[in-house]
C-alpha positions, 0 to 999 in steps of 0.5 A, a space after each residue: 773350555 771357559 773355565 780352562 781359558 779363565 785358568 790359563 788368564 789367571 795363570 799368565 796374570 801370576 806369572 806377570 805378577 811374579 816377573 814384576 816382583 822378581 825385578 823388585 827383587 833385583 833392586 832390593 838385592 842391589 840396595 842391600 849390596 851396596 850397603 854391605 859394600 858401603 860398610 866395607 869401605 868405610 870400615 877400611 878406611 877407618 880400620 885403625 880407629 876400631 878395637 875389632 872386626 865385627 862391625 864388618 859381619 853385617 856387611 858379609 851377610 848383607 852381601 851374601 843376602 844380595 847375592 842370593 836375592 839376585 840368583 832368586 830373582 833370575 830363578 823367578 824370572 825364569 819361572 814366569 816363562 816356563 813351569 817347573 815344579 822342581 824350580 819352583 820348589 828351589 825358588 821357595 828354598 832360596 827365599 827362605 835362605 834369604 829369609 835367614 841371611 837377611 835376619 842375621 844381617 839385621 839382627 847383627 847390624 842393630 847389635 853393632 849399632 849399640 856397640 859403636 861408641 865402645 868399638 871406636 875406643 882406640 880413636 884417642 889413642 890413634 890421634 896420640 901417635 900422630 906424627 904428621 907424616 903422610 907416610 905414617 898410617 896413623 897420621 894419615 888415617 887422622 888427616 883423611 878423617 878430619 878432612 873427609 868428616 870435616 871434624 877436628 880432634 876426638 871431641 874437639 880441637 882442644 884435644 890436640 893440646 894433650 898430644 905429643 905432637 902439639 908438644 913437639 911443634 912449638 904448642 901453636 897449631 893443630 894439624 892442617 886437616 882441621 881447617 875449615 875448608 871455607 877458610 882458605 887462609 887457614 893454617 891451624 893456628 889456635 889464635 883463630 879457632 873459629 876457622 877451624 872444625 868445631 865438631 869432634 871426630 868421634 861423634 861424626 865417625 859414629 853418625 857415619 857408621 850408625 847411618 850405613 847400619 841403619 840402611 842394613 837394618 831397615 833393609 830387612 823389612 823391606 825384603 820381607 814384605 817382597 818375600 811374602 808377596 813372592 810366597 804368595 804368588 808362587 803358592 797360587 801357581 803351584 795350585 794352579 799348576 796342571 795336573 799331569 795325565 797318566 795312562 796305563 800302558 797296555 800289556 802286549 
């Protein structure tokens, strides 16, 4: 009787740990999902600057992993309230699936982080097509990027001197989106270069995507640590599973 009580206390403790770990799984899934969404949002804003769409692959796998993480967390919470060998097996299967998805997302994010500089090679071409019109997609993308990232030109404001737009407008100023927001009197003229953003957009754009990709890369170790703890917990629960009692049916 004493051994049975100790076994029940042990199972209750394991179920409490499982419940807490599943809640942590939800948090991790939220972080992974948000990193994927943020990467897709940034790509949508800067899609004209990329030669391929491959950089969105880590985001797709991260979102898939986040969805499975949430489902796994819900299933684990249900297992902390009810014993079911079948659901425990499904829970382990989902953990393995998350491992595969998250590993793929992390590997793709790492690979893309080493290719960001070559992926945004069309950046200079988009700046060359600048027309100064809000209806023009190239012009809108350039102005939005310069204003948001606080940059000017590809490497610096001098890149505008080689554009056709600069020559057509008289060669005296750069787009107003190059103006440093701290100088309200800035109108983009080159006789006051200190009022312009000093850094180029290529470096700023690379930094933004490197930052987002690093979230996906470092999200994987966090997921793996939580998964290991869950594997150990569910394994102990399966070991502590009470044996089903069988009775031999008597012959009538």
